[in-house]
DRENDO-1510 file (C-alpha; in Angstrom, 1 decimal, always signed):
<recs>
REC; n; res; u; v; w
REC; 1; UNK; +0.2; +0.0; -0.1 .
REC; 2; UNK; +1.3; +3.4; -0.9 .
REC; 3; UNK; -0.2; +6.7; +0.0 .
REC; 4; UNK; +0.2; +10.3; -2.6 .
REC; 5; UNK; -1.3; +13.5; -1.9 .
REC; 6; UNK; -3.7; +14.5; -4.9 .
REC; 7; UNK; -5.4; +17.5; -3.4 .
REC; 8; UNK; -2.7; +19.5; -1.1 .
REC; 9; UNK; -4.2; +22.4; -0.5 .
REC; 10; UNK; -7.3; +22.5; -3.3 .
REC; 11; UNK; -10.2; +24.4; -3.3 .
REC; 12; UNK; -13.0; +22.2; -1.9 .
REC; 13; UNK; -16.7; +21.9; -2.7 .
REC; 14; UNK; -18.5; +21.5; +0.6 .
REC; 15; UNK; -22.1; +19.3; +0.3 .
REC; 16; UNK; -23.0; +20.5; +4.2 .
REC; 17; UNK; -22.9; +23.5; +6.1 .
REC; 18; UNK; -22.3; +22.2; +8.8 .
REC; 19; UNK; -18.3; +20.7; +8.7 .
REC; 20; UNK; -16.0; +23.2; +9.4 .
REC; 21; UNK; -13.9; +25.2; +7.9 .
REC; 22; UNK; -10.8; +23.9; +10.2 .
REC; 23; UNK; -11.5; +20.7; +9.4 .
REC; 24; UNK; -11.3; +21.7; +5.7 .
REC; 25; UNK; -7.8; +23.2; +6.0 .
REC; 26; UNK; -6.2; +20.1; +4.8 .
REC; 27; UNK; -7.4; +16.7; +3.7 .
REC; 28; UNK; -6.3; +13.7; +4.7 .
REC; 29; UNK; -3.7; +11.6; +2.7 .
REC; 30; UNK; -5.3; +9.1; +0.4 .
REC; 31; UNK; -4.0; +5.8; +1.0 .
REC; 32; UNK; -3.9; +4.1; -2.6 .
REC; 33; UNK; -3.8; +0.2; -2.8 .
REC; 34; UNK; -2.3; -1.2; -5.8 .
REC; 35; UNK; -2.8; -5.3; -5.2 .
REC; 36; UNK; -5.9; -7.5; -5.2 .
REC; 37; UNK; -4.4; -10.2; -3.0 .
REC; 38; UNK; -6.3; -10.4; +0.4 .
REC; 39; UNK; -4.6; -7.4; +2.8 .
REC; 40; UNK; -4.5; -8.3; +6.8 .
REC; 41; UNK; -7.3; -7.2; +9.3 .
REC; 42; UNK; -6.3; -3.2; +10.1 .
REC; 43; UNK; -5.6; -3.6; +14.1 .
REC; 44; UNK; -7.3; +0.0; +15.0 .
REC; 45; UNK; -3.9; +2.6; +15.9 .
REC; 46; UNK; -6.2; +5.1; +17.3 .
REC; 47; UNK; -10.2; +5.8; +18.6 .
REC; 48; UNK; -11.7; +2.9; +20.2 .
REC; 49; UNK; -10.8; -1.0; +19.6 .
REC; 50; UNK; -12.6; -3.7; +17.8 .
REC; 51; UNK; -11.7; -6.8; +16.1 .
REC; 52; UNK; -11.1; -5.9; +12.6 .
REC; 53; UNK; -12.7; -7.3; +9.3 .
REC; 54; UNK; -10.7; -8.7; +6.7 .
REC; 55; UNK; -11.8; -8.3; +3.0 .
REC; 56; UNK; -11.7; -11.3; +1.0 .
REC; 57; UNK; -9.1; -9.6; -1.7 .
REC; 58; UNK; -9.4; -6.5; -0.8 .
REC; 59; UNK; -8.3; -4.0; +2.2 .
REC; 60; UNK; -9.4; -1.2; +5.2 .
REC; 61; UNK; -9.0; +2.3; +4.6 .
REC; 62; UNK; -6.7; +3.5; +7.0 .
REC; 63; UNK; -8.1; +7.1; +8.8 .
REC; 64; UNK; -7.2; +10.4; +10.1 .
REC; 65; UNK; -8.2; +11.1; +14.1 .
REC; 66; UNK; -8.7; +15.2; +14.1 .
REC; 67; UNK; -10.0; +16.5; +16.9 .
REC; 68; UNK; -12.0; +13.2; +18.0 .
REC; 69; UNK; -13.4; +13.0; +14.4 .
REC; 70; UNK; -12.6; +10.1; +12.5 .
REC; 71; UNK; -11.6; +11.1; +8.6 .
REC; 72; UNK; -11.2; +9.2; +5.5 .
REC; 73; UNK; -10.3; +10.3; +2.0 .
REC; 74; UNK; -11.8; +8.0; -0.8 .
REC; 75; UNK; -10.9; +9.2; -4.4 .
REC; 76; UNK; -13.6; +8.1; -6.8 .
REC; 77; UNK; -10.8; +7.4; -10.0 .
REC; 78; UNK; -10.4; +4.9; -13.1 .
REC; 79; UNK; -8.6; +1.8; -12.2 .
REC; 80; UNK; -7.4; -1.3; -14.0 .
REC; 81; UNK; -8.3; -4.6; -11.7 .
REC; 82; UNK; -6.4; -7.7; -11.8 .
REC; 83; UNK; -9.2; -10.2; -11.3 .
REC; 84; UNK; -7.7; -13.1; -12.3 .
REC; 85; UNK; -4.1; -13.7; -13.3 .
REC; 86; UNK; -4.0; -12.5; -16.8 .
REC; 87; UNK; -7.1; -11.5; -17.1 .
REC; 88; UNK; -7.4; -7.3; -16.7 .
REC; 89; UNK; -10.7; -5.1; -17.1 .
REC; 90; UNK; -10.8; -1.2; -17.1 .
REC; 91; UNK; -13.1; +0.0; -14.5 .
REC; 92; UNK; -14.0; +2.4; -12.3 .
REC; 93; UNK; -13.0; +2.0; -8.1 .
REC; 94; UNK; -12.0; +3.8; -5.5 .
REC; 95; UNK; -8.3; +4.8; -4.5 .
REC; 96; UNK; -6.8; +2.8; -7.0 .
REC; 97; UNK; -9.1; -0.6; -6.8 .
REC; 98; UNK; -12.4; -2.1; -7.1 .
REC; 99; UNK; -14.5; -2.3; -4.8 .
REC; 100; UNK; -12.9; +0.8; -2.6 .
REC; 101; UNK; -11.5; +0.1; +0.5 .
REC; 102; UNK; -13.8; -1.3; +3.6 .
REC; 103; UNK; -14.2; +1.6; +6.3 .
REC; 104; UNK; -14.3; +0.4; +9.3 .
REC; 105; UNK; -15.7; +2.1; +12.3 .
REC; 106; UNK; -17.7; +1.7; +16.0 .
REC; 107; UNK; -20.7; +2.4; +16.7 .
REC; 108; UNK; -20.9; +6.1; +17.9 .
REC; 109; UNK; -17.7; +6.8; +15.7 .
REC; 110; UNK; -18.5; +10.6; +14.1 .
REC; 111; UNK; -17.0; +10.0; +11.0 .
REC; 112; UNK; -16.2; +12.6; +8.1 .
REC; 113; UNK; -15.3; +11.2; +4.4 .
REC; 114; UNK; -13.5; +13.5; +1.8 .
REC; 115; UNK; -14.4; +11.9; -1.8 .
REC; 116; UNK; -12.5; +13.4; -4.3 .
REC; 117; UNK; -13.7; +12.6; -7.9 .
REC; 118; UNK; -11.0; +11.8; -10.6 .
REC; 119; UNK; -13.7; +10.4; -13.2 .
REC; 120; UNK; -14.6; +11.8; -16.5 .
REC; 121; UNK; -18.3; +12.9; -15.0 .
REC; 122; UNK; -20.1; +13.7; -11.7 .
REC; 123; UNK; -20.3; +11.2; -8.7 .
REC; 124; UNK; -22.3; +11.0; -5.4 .
REC; 125; UNK; -21.5; +8.2; -2.6 .
REC; 126; UNK; -25.0; +7.2; -1.6 .
REC; 127; UNK; -24.1; +5.7; +1.8 .
REC; 128; UNK; -26.6; +2.3; +2.0 .
REC; 129; UNK; -28.0; +1.1; +5.3 .
REC; 130; UNK; -26.9; +4.3; +7.3 .
REC; 131; UNK; -29.4; +6.1; +9.4 .
REC; 132; UNK; -28.2; +9.8; +9.0 .
REC; 133; UNK; -29.1; +13.5; +8.3 .
REC; 134; UNK; -31.2; +13.4; +4.6 .
REC; 135; UNK; -28.3; +15.8; +3.5 .
REC; 136; UNK; -25.8; +12.9; +3.8 .
REC; 137; UNK; -27.8; +10.6; +2.1 .
REC; 138; UNK; -26.0; +10.9; -1.3 .
REC; 139; UNK; -28.8; +10.8; -3.7 .
REC; 140; UNK; -27.4; +13.2; -6.7 .
REC; 141; UNK; -30.1; +16.2; -7.4 .
REC; 142; UNK; -32.6; +15.2; -4.1 .
REC; 143; UNK; -30.0; +15.2; -1.3 .
REC; 144; UNK; -27.0; +17.1; -3.0 .
REC; 145; UNK; -25.6; +18.7; -5.7 .
REC; 146; UNK; -23.6; +15.7; -7.8 .
REC; 147; UNK; -19.5; +16.1; -7.4 .
REC; 148; UNK; -18.3; +16.9; -10.6 .
REC; 149; UNK; -15.3; +16.3; -12.2 .
REC; 150; UNK; -12.2; +17.2; -10.1 .
REC; 151; UNK; -14.0; +18.7; -7.2 .
REC; 152; UNK; -13.7; +17.0; -3.4 .
REC; 153; UNK; -17.0; +17.1; -2.0 .
REC; 154; UNK; -17.3; +16.0; +2.4 .
REC; 155; UNK; -19.7; +14.0; +4.0 .
REC; 156; UNK; -20.1; +14.0; +8.0 .
REC; 157; UNK; -22.8; +11.7; +10.0 .
REC; 158; UNK; -22.5; +9.6; +13.3 .
REC; 159; UNK; -22.3; +5.9; +12.9 .
REC; 160; UNK; -25.4; +5.4; +15.0 .
REC; 161; UNK; -26.2; +1.5; +14.5 .
REC; 162; UNK; -23.7; -1.8; +14.5 .
REC; 163; UNK; -24.2; -3.9; +11.2 .
REC; 164; UNK; -22.7; -4.1; +7.7 .
REC; 165; UNK; -23.7; -1.9; +5.5 .
REC; 166; UNK; -22.2; -0.7; +1.7 .
REC; 167; UNK; -21.2; +2.6; -0.4 .
REC; 168; UNK; -21.9; +3.3; -4.2 .
REC; 169; UNK; -22.8; +5.9; -6.0 .
REC; 170; UNK; -26.3; +7.3; -6.8 .
REC; 171; UNK; -25.6; +9.4; -9.9 .
REC; 172; UNK; -25.2; +7.9; -13.5 .
REC; 173; UNK; -26.2; +4.6; -11.4 .
REC; 174; UNK; -26.2; +2.3; -14.0 .
REC; 175; UNK; -23.2; +3.1; -15.8 .
REC; 176; UNK; -20.3; +3.3; -12.5 .
REC; 177; UNK; -21.9; +0.5; -10.8 .
REC; 178; UNK; -21.5; -1.4; -13.9 .
REC; 179; UNK; -17.9; -0.2; -13.5 .
REC; 180; UNK; -17.0; -1.3; -10.4 .
REC; 181; UNK; -18.0; +1.5; -7.9 .
REC; 182; UNK; -18.7; +0.1; -4.9 .
REC; 183; UNK; -17.3; -0.8; -1.2 .
REC; 184; UNK; -18.5; -1.9; +2.6 .
REC; 185; UNK; -18.7; -0.4; +5.4 .
REC; 186; UNK; -18.7; -2.3; +9.0 .
REC; 187; UNK; -19.6; -0.3; +12.5 .
REC; 188; UNK; -18.9; -2.6; +14.9 .
REC; 189; UNK; -21.0; -2.3; +18.7 .
REC; 190; UNK; -19.4; +0.2; +21.1 .
REC; 191; UNK; -20.0; -2.8; +24.0 .
REC; 192; UNK; -21.2; -6.3; +24.4 .
REC; 193; UNK; -24.3; -6.8; +22.8 .
REC; 194; UNK; -27.1; -9.2; +23.3 .
REC; 195; UNK; -27.9; -10.1; +19.5 .
REC; 196; UNK; -23.8; -9.8; +18.1 .
REC; 197; UNK; -21.4; -13.0; +18.8 .
REC; 198; UNK; -17.6; -12.5; +19.3 .
REC; 199; UNK; -16.1; -13.9; +16.6 .
REC; 200; UNK; -12.4; -15.7; +15.9 .
REC; 201; UNK; -12.8; -15.2; +12.3 .
REC; 202; UNK; -14.6; -11.7; +10.0 .
REC; 203; UNK; -14.8; -12.4; +7.0 .
REC; 204; UNK; -16.9; -9.9; +4.1 .
REC; 205; UNK; -17.0; -9.3; +0.7 .
REC; 206; UNK; -19.5; -8.4; -2.1 .
REC; 207; UNK; -21.4; -9.0; -4.9 .
REC; 208; UNK; -20.5; -7.9; -8.4 .
REC; 209; UNK; -20.9; -8.8; -11.8 .
REC; 210; UNK; -19.6; -7.4; -15.6 .
REC; 211; UNK; -19.9; -8.3; -19.0 .
REC; 212; UNK; -17.0; -7.9; -20.5 .
REC; 213; UNK; -16.6; -9.9; -24.6 .
REC; 214; UNK; -13.7; -11.8; -25.2 .
REC; 215; UNK; -10.5; -9.8; -25.9 .
REC; 216; UNK; -11.9; -6.7; -24.7 .
REC; 217; UNK; -11.0; -5.0; -21.4 .
REC; 218; UNK; -13.9; -2.6; -20.3 .
REC; 219; UNK; -17.6; -3.6; -18.9 .
REC; 220; UNK; -20.5; -3.4; -21.3 .
REC; 221; UNK; -22.5; -1.2; -18.7 .
REC; 222; UNK; -26.2; -1.6; -20.5 .
REC; 223; UNK; -26.2; -5.5; -20.4 .
REC; 224; UNK; -28.9; -5.9; -17.5 .
REC; 225; UNK; -28.8; -9.6; -16.8 .
REC; 226; UNK; -26.4; -11.9; -19.5 .
REC; 227; UNK; -23.4; -11.5; -17.6 .
REC; 228; UNK; -20.1; -13.5; -18.7 .
REC; 229; UNK; -17.6; -12.3; -15.3 .
REC; 230; UNK; -19.8; -13.4; -12.0 .
REC; 231; UNK; -17.4; -12.3; -9.7 .
REC; 232; UNK; -16.7; -11.6; -5.5 .
REC; 233; UNK; -15.2; -8.1; -4.8 .
REC; 234; UNK; -14.3; -8.1; -8.8 .
REC; 235; UNK; -12.2; -11.5; -8.3 .
REC; 236; UNK; -12.9; -14.6; -10.3 .
REC; 237; UNK; -12.5; -18.6; -9.0 .
REC; 238; UNK; -9.5; -19.7; -8.8 .
REC; 239; UNK; -8.2; -16.1; -7.7 .
REC; 240; UNK; -10.5; -16.0; -4.7 .
REC; 241; UNK; -8.3; -16.4; -1.8 .
REC; 242; UNK; -9.8; -18.8; +0.8 .
REC; 243; UNK; -11.6; -18.0; +4.0 .
REC; 244; UNK; -9.4; -20.1; +7.3 .
REC; 245; UNK; -10.1; -20.7; +10.2 .
REC; 246; UNK; -9.0; -23.2; +12.8 .
REC; 247; UNK; -10.7; -26.3; +13.8 .
REC; 248; UNK; -13.3; -25.1; +16.4 .
REC; 249; UNK; -13.3; -20.7; +15.7 .
REC; 250; UNK; -16.0; -19.1; +15.4 .
REC; 251; UNK; -16.9; -17.9; +12.2 .
REC; 252; UNK; -19.0; -14.6; +10.9 .
REC; 253; UNK; -19.1; -14.3; +6.7 .
REC; 254; UNK; -20.4; -11.1; +5.6 .
REC; 255; UNK; -22.1; -10.8; +2.3 .
REC; 256; UNK; -23.1; -7.8; +0.0 .
REC; 257; UNK; -25.1; -8.4; -3.2 .
REC; 258; UNK; -24.3; -5.4; -6.0 .
REC; 259; UNK; -24.8; -7.3; -8.7 .
REC; 260; UNK; -28.2; -7.7; -11.0 .
REC; 261; UNK; -29.7; -10.8; -9.3 .
REC; 262; UNK; -30.0; -12.5; -6.7 .
REC; 263; UNK; -27.5; -15.2; -5.8 .
REC; 264; UNK; -28.3; -18.6; -3.1 .
REC; 265; UNK; -24.4; -18.6; -1.3 .
REC; 266; UNK; -24.0; -22.3; +0.0 .
REC; 267; UNK; -21.3; -23.5; +1.6 .
REC; 268; UNK; -20.5; -27.7; +2.1 .
REC; 269; UNK; -19.8; -29.3; +5.8 .
REC; 270; UNK; -21.2; -26.8; +8.0 .
REC; 271; UNK; -24.7; -25.0; +8.8 .
REC; 272; UNK; -24.5; -21.1; +9.6 .
REC; 273; UNK; -27.8; -19.2; +10.8 .
REC; 274; UNK; -28.1; -15.6; +9.6 .
REC; 275; UNK; -27.6; -14.0; +12.4 .
REC; 276; UNK; -27.8; -9.6; +10.8 .
REC; 277; UNK; -29.4; -8.3; +7.9 .
REC; 278; UNK; -28.2; -4.5; +6.7 .
REC; 279; UNK; -31.2; -3.9; +8.9 .
REC; 280; UNK; -29.6; -4.9; +11.8 .
REC; 281; UNK; -28.7; -7.8; +14.1 .
REC; 282; UNK; -31.2; -10.4; +13.6 .
REC; 283; UNK; -32.7; -11.8; +16.7 .
REC; 284; UNK; -32.0; -14.6; +18.5 .
REC; 285; UNK; -34.7; -16.4; +18.2 .
REC; 286; UNK; -35.8; -15.4; +14.7 .
REC; 287; UNK; -32.4; -17.4; +13.3 .
REC; 288; UNK; -32.5; -21.3; +12.1 .
REC; 289; UNK; -29.6; -23.8; +10.8 .
REC; 290; UNK; -29.2; -23.1; +7.3 .
REC; 291; UNK; -27.1; -24.0; +4.4 .
REC; 292; UNK; -27.8; -22.1; +2.1 .
REC; 293; UNK; -29.5; -18.4; +1.8 .
REC; 294; UNK; -30.4; -16.4; -1.1 .
REC; 295; UNK; -29.1; -13.2; -0.7 .
REC; 296; UNK; -31.3; -10.5; -3.2 .
REC; 297; UNK; -29.8; -7.4; -5.0 .
REC; 298; UNK; -29.1; -4.5; -2.8 .
REC; 299; UNK; -29.1; -6.5; +0.4 .
REC; 300; UNK; -26.2; -7.9; +3.0 .
REC; 301; UNK; -26.7; -11.4; +4.8 .
REC; 302; UNK; -24.1; -11.8; +7.6 .
REC; 303; UNK; -23.7; -15.5; +8.6 .
REC; 304; UNK; -22.1; -17.2; +11.2 .
REC; 305; UNK; -20.9; -21.0; +11.7 .
REC; 306; UNK; -19.1; -22.8; +14.1 .
REC; 307; UNK; -15.8; -24.5; +12.1 .
REC; 308; UNK; -15.9; -28.3; +13.3 .
REC; 309; UNK; -15.6; -29.6; +10.2 .
REC; 310; UNK; -11.5; -29.9; +8.9 .
REC; 311; UNK; -11.5; -29.7; +5.2 .
REC; 312; UNK; -11.7; -27.7; +2.6 .
REC; 313; UNK; -15.0; -27.0; +1.8 .
REC; 314; UNK; -16.6; -25.2; -0.8 .
REC; 315; UNK; -18.3; -22.0; -0.7 .
REC; 316; UNK; -20.4; -20.6; -3.6 .
REC; 317; UNK; -22.8; -19.4; -5.2 .
REC; 318; UNK; -25.6; -22.2; -5.8 .
REC; 319; UNK; -26.4; -20.4; -9.5 .
REC; 320; UNK; -24.3; -22.6; -11.8 .
REC; 321; UNK; -23.6; -20.3; -14.7 .
REC; 322; UNK; -22.6; -18.1; -11.8 .
REC; 323; UNK; -19.4; -20.7; -11.3 .
REC; 324; UNK; -17.9; -20.5; -14.3 .
REC; 325; UNK; -16.4; -17.7; -16.5 .
REC; 326; UNK; -17.1; -16.4; -19.9 .
REC; 327; UNK; -19.5; -18.5; -21.9 .
REC; 328; UNK; -21.5; -18.2; -24.9 .
REC; 329; UNK; -25.1; -18.8; -23.5 .
REC; 330; UNK; -26.5; -19.0; -26.7 .
REC; 331; UNK; -24.0; -22.3; -27.9 .
REC; 332; UNK; -26.8; -25.1; -28.5 .
REC; 333; UNK; -26.7; -28.0; -26.7 .
REC; 334; UNK; -25.1; -30.5; -29.0 .
REC; 335; UNK; -25.2; -34.2; -26.7 .
REC; 336; UNK; -26.4; -37.6; -27.6 .
REC; 337; UNK; -25.9; -35.4; -31.8 .
REC; 338; UNK; -24.4; -38.4; -34.4 .
REC; 339; UNK; -21.3; -36.1; -35.9 .
REC; 340; UNK; -20.3; -39.5; -37.9 .
REC; 341; UNK; -18.9; -38.2; -41.1 .
REC; 342; UNK; -19.4; -34.2; -40.4 .
REC; 343; UNK; -15.8; -33.7; -38.4 .
REC; 344; UNK; -13.9; -35.1; -41.4 .
REC; 345; UNK; -15.8; -32.3; -43.9 .
REC; 346; UNK; -15.5; -29.5; -41.7 .
REC; 347; UNK; -11.8; -29.9; -40.9 .
REC; 348; UNK; -11.3; -29.7; -44.6 .
REC; 349; UNK; -12.0; -25.9; -44.3 .
REC; 350; UNK; -11.4; -25.2; -40.7 .
REC; 351; UNK; -8.3; -27.9; -40.2 .
REC; 352; UNK; -8.0; -26.8; -36.0 .
REC; 353; UNK; -12.1; -27.7; -35.5 .
REC; 354; UNK; -13.0; -30.2; -33.2 .
REC; 355; UNK; -16.3; -31.8; -31.9 .
REC; 356; UNK; -17.6; -30.4; -28.4 .
REC; 357; UNK; -20.2; -31.0; -25.8 .
REC; 358; UNK; -21.9; -34.1; -27.8 .
REC; 359; UNK; -21.3; -36.1; -24.1 .
REC; 360; UNK; -21.2; -32.9; -21.7 .
REC; 361; UNK; -18.7; -30.1; -21.2 .
REC; 362; UNK; -16.3; -31.7; -18.5 .
REC; 363; UNK; -13.6; -32.0; -21.5 .
REC; 364; UNK; -13.3; -28.0; -21.2 .
REC; 365; UNK; -12.0; -28.2; -17.4 .
REC; 366; UNK; -8.9; -30.5; -18.5 .
REC; 367; UNK; -8.5; -28.9; -22.4 .
REC; 368; UNK; -5.1; -25.3; -23.0 .
REC; 369; UNK; -6.9; -23.9; -25.6 .
REC; 370; UNK; -5.6; -21.0; -27.1 .
REC; 371; UNK; -8.0; -17.8; -25.9 .
REC; 372; UNK; -7.9; -14.5; -27.2 .
REC; 373; UNK; -6.0; -12.2; -25.4 .
REC; 374; UNK; -7.5; -11.2; -22.0 .
REC; 375; UNK; -9.8; -13.8; -21.8 .
REC; 376; UNK; -10.5; -15.7; -18.8 .
REC; 377; UNK; -11.7; -19.6; -19.8 .
REC; 378; UNK; -15.2; -20.9; -19.5 .
REC; 379; UNK; -13.8; -23.3; -16.8 .
REC; 380; UNK; -11.0; -23.6; -15.0 .
REC; 381; UNK; -9.1; -24.4; -11.6 .
REC; 382; UNK; -6.9; -27.3; -10.4 .
REC; 383; UNK; -7.0; -29.4; -7.5 .
REC; 384; UNK; -5.1; -32.1; -6.3 .
REC; 385; UNK; -7.2; -34.7; -7.7 .
REC; 386; UNK; -7.7; -32.7; -11.3 .
REC; 387; UNK; -9.5; -30.3; -12.8 .
REC; 388; UNK; -12.1; -28.5; -10.5 .
REC; 389; UNK; -14.0; -27.1; -13.5 .
REC; 390; UNK; -15.2; -24.5; -12.2 .
REC; 391; UNK; -15.1; -20.5; -12.4 .
REC; 392; UNK; -16.4; -16.9; -11.0 .
REC; 393; UNK; -18.6; -17.0; -7.6 .
REC; 394; UNK; -16.8; -19.7; -6.4 .
REC; 395; UNK; -13.6; -20.3; -3.9 .
REC; 396; UNK; -12.5; -22.6; -0.6 .
REC; 397; UNK; -13.5; -22.5; +3.2 .
REC; 398; UNK; -10.5; -24.5; +4.8 .
REC; 399; UNK; -10.7; -25.2; +8.3 .
REC; 400; UNK; -7.9; -26.8; +10.0 .
REC; 401; UNK; -6.7; -28.2; +13.5 .
REC; 402; UNK; -3.1; -26.9; +13.5 .
REC; 403; UNK; -4.1; -23.3; +12.0 .
REC; 404; UNK; -2.7; -20.6; +14.2 .
REC; 405; UNK; -4.9; -18.3; +15.6 .
REC; 406; UNK; -4.7; -15.5; +13.6 .
REC; 407; UNK; -3.0; -17.1; +10.8 .
REC; 408; UNK; -4.8; -16.4; +7.6 .
REC; 409; UNK; -2.4; -17.9; +5.4 .
REC; 410; UNK; -3.5; -20.3; +2.8 .
REC; 411; UNK; -2.5; -23.5; +4.2 .
REC; 412; UNK; -2.7; -25.2; +0.9 .
REC; 413; UNK; -4.1; -28.8; +0.1 .
REC; 414; UNK; -5.8; -31.1; +2.6 .
REC; 415; UNK; -4.5; -34.1; +3.5 .
REC; 416; UNK; -7.8; -36.9; +3.5 .
REC; 417; UNK; -8.0; -39.4; +6.4 .
REC; 418; UNK; -7.0; -42.8; +5.1 .
REC; 419; UNK; -10.9; -44.5; +4.6 .
REC; 420; UNK; -12.6; -41.2; +4.4 .
REC; 421; UNK; -12.3; -40.6; +0.9 .
REC; 422; UNK; -14.6; -41.5; -2.0 .
REC; 423; UNK; -12.9; -44.1; -4.3 .
REC; 424; UNK; -12.9; -46.4; -7.4 .
REC; 425; UNK; -15.0; -49.9; -6.8 .
REC; 426; UNK; -12.4; -53.1; -7.0 .
REC; 427; UNK; -14.8; -55.7; -5.4 .
REC; 428; UNK; -17.4; -57.8; -7.9 .
REC; 429; UNK; -19.8; -56.3; -10.5 .
REC; 430; UNK; -23.5; -56.1; -10.2 .
REC; 431; UNK; -24.1; -59.2; -12.1 .
REC; 432; UNK; -26.9; -58.3; -15.4 .
REC; 433; UNK; -26.3; -54.3; -13.9 .
REC; 434; UNK; -29.9; -52.6; -13.8 .
REC; 435; UNK; -31.1; -51.8; -17.9 .
REC; 436; UNK; -33.7; -54.7; -18.1 .
REC; 437; UNK; -33.6; -56.1; -14.8 .
REC; 438; UNK; -37.9; -56.8; -15.1 .
REC; 439; UNK; -39.6; -54.9; -12.0 .
REC; 440; UNK; -41.7; -56.7; -9.6 .
REC; 441; UNK; -44.9; -58.1; -10.7 .
REC; 442; UNK; -44.0; -58.9; -14.4 .
REC; 443; UNK; -43.6; -54.9; -15.5 .
REC; 444; UNK; -46.5; -53.5; -17.4 .
REC; 445; UNK; -47.5; -54.4; -20.5 .
REC; 446; UNK; -44.9; -54.1; -23.9 .
REC; 447; UNK; -41.8; -54.3; -20.9 .
REC; 448; UNK; -39.4; -56.7; -22.9 .
REC; 449; UNK; -40.4; -54.6; -26.4 .
REC; 450; UNK; -39.1; -51.6; -24.1 .
REC; 451; UNK; -36.0; -52.9; -23.0 .
REC; 452; UNK; -35.6; -54.0; -26.3 .
REC; 453; UNK; -35.5; -50.6; -28.1 .
REC; 454; UNK; -33.7; -49.2; -24.4 .
REC; 455; UNK; -30.8; -51.2; -25.1 .
REC; 456; UNK; -30.3; -50.6; -29.5 .
REC; 457; UNK; -30.5; -46.0; -28.7 .
REC; 458; UNK; -27.6; -47.2; -26.3 .
REC; 459; UNK; -25.7; -49.1; -28.2 .
REC; 460; UNK; -26.2; -46.5; -31.3 .
REC; 461; UNK; -25.5; -43.4; -28.6 .
REC; 462; UNK; -22.2; -45.6; -27.7 .
REC; 463; UNK; -21.6; -46.2; -31.1 .
REC; 464; UNK; -21.5; -42.6; -32.6 .
REC; 465; UNK; -19.2; -40.9; -29.6 .
REC; 466; UNK; -17.1; -43.3; -29.5 .
REC; 467; UNK; -16.2; -43.1; -33.6 .
REC; 468; UNK; -15.8; -39.6; -33.0 .
REC; 469; UNK; -13.6; -39.8; -30.1 .
REC; 470; UNK; -10.8; -37.2; -30.7 .
REC; 471; UNK; -9.4; -37.0; -27.2 .
REC; 472; UNK; -6.1; -39.8; -27.2 .
REC; 473; UNK; -5.7; -39.2; -23.9 .
REC; 474; UNK; -9.1; -41.0; -22.8 .
REC; 475; UNK; -9.5; -43.2; -25.7 .
REC; 476; UNK; -8.5; -47.6; -25.7 .
REC; 477; UNK; -5.8; -47.1; -27.7 .
REC; 478; UNK; -4.1; -45.0; -24.7 .
REC; 479; UNK; -5.3; -47.6; -22.1 .
REC; 480; UNK; -7.7; -44.5; -20.3 .
REC; 481; UNK; -10.1; -47.3; -20.1 .
REC; 482; UNK; -12.1; -46.5; -23.3 .
REC; 483; UNK; -13.9; -42.8; -23.9 .
REC; 484; UNK; -17.1; -42.0; -22.1 .
REC; 485; UNK; -19.6; -43.6; -24.7 .
REC; 486; UNK; -18.1; -47.0; -23.9 .
REC; 487; UNK; -19.1; -49.6; -21.4 .
REC; 488; UNK; -15.5; -48.9; -19.8 .
REC; 489; UNK; -16.6; -45.4; -19.0 .
</recs>
């Protein structure tokens, strides 16, 4: 992290007359971030103590104490975000990154936020979910004039209640949010709270999405739903950091949704409770155990769980297209299509043509096909047992007995204890299989004829697949046990 002062002694436009001339005499330096890695939690060097959050692939903004007021400086500006290694996207954000830095304060803190606009158009900031004076709510034209390009406005209010909140523009909102302008705001309780438990790990991230055509760098801002880059904090798997915990720790995960659709967030191997929303803590009497919670557009959800099962557990959106990379949504389904005699003819015209999709898309996870520059693959990621065939809104929750308290480093792959992992069956095969087994009682009329037709269809399908198998690593000749259409599959 480095710092630079953009506006030393610059003239400043003020959003509220209640801000004193003394406070405006000198702006705090805006802290800038150049890395997309997950930063260590920022323990408060000044002000009241609290247990800090870890922002997934993000960071917390430092502040300056000025006569008891906690001061921050946000710079709205164009940025280039590393969404995944080798995949860069032109975005608009704050202080060098998208999302902008997480703001952490304590209930009752008086907060002053300077906002410098380095965008090519005007902007504002809306403090999503906050109780504050109407003139500080950040809706351009309604509560305040928009912040012109090159100007600095200041917002000032008291953080009245604890919870998980967001900030984002309320000026040219469709464009500015589609370009990545957003950030998290965490207000910690000032004292022990009956509805807020102490946790050992506190994670936070935003859900955002972009439509970036293969080979390009700038999102298509007019896209409403058909996005192809589904992100957590403007990162996609496998570039999203894992969430790490020590066995037996209580973990809080805060999720905010600023996409254009809902996201059912699902965790493997554990149950959780929704303990808070952007409306505040959920009373204990209103909670129940879950493994999936739906986060609607504009909502925050705060979940808590006990990390009591060691392992590498998947944590992801349960909409399957949201755990993939860029794809053509209008590609026809090719499963079961008979390609016999067609491939050779096409290859005379298009030499690099290959059969794809006739037996599903799993092959895409292992292929390394040439892609246009700056293009994220549809399926990617490799684990200790092969391709994960994932992308987008997916990461892992890693629980270890030997993870030190406060250690957020990736512990590596989980060593599966002997006898606890699924494996190939090498015992006796089931006699006769299941196809054609006559049901108890003789079966319905025409049963033998239906079985014969099913067997014939299966034979034709296998012949079609095997004749067109183009993957030598799984063909009979390579000793791989036969292609997926053979009896050896």
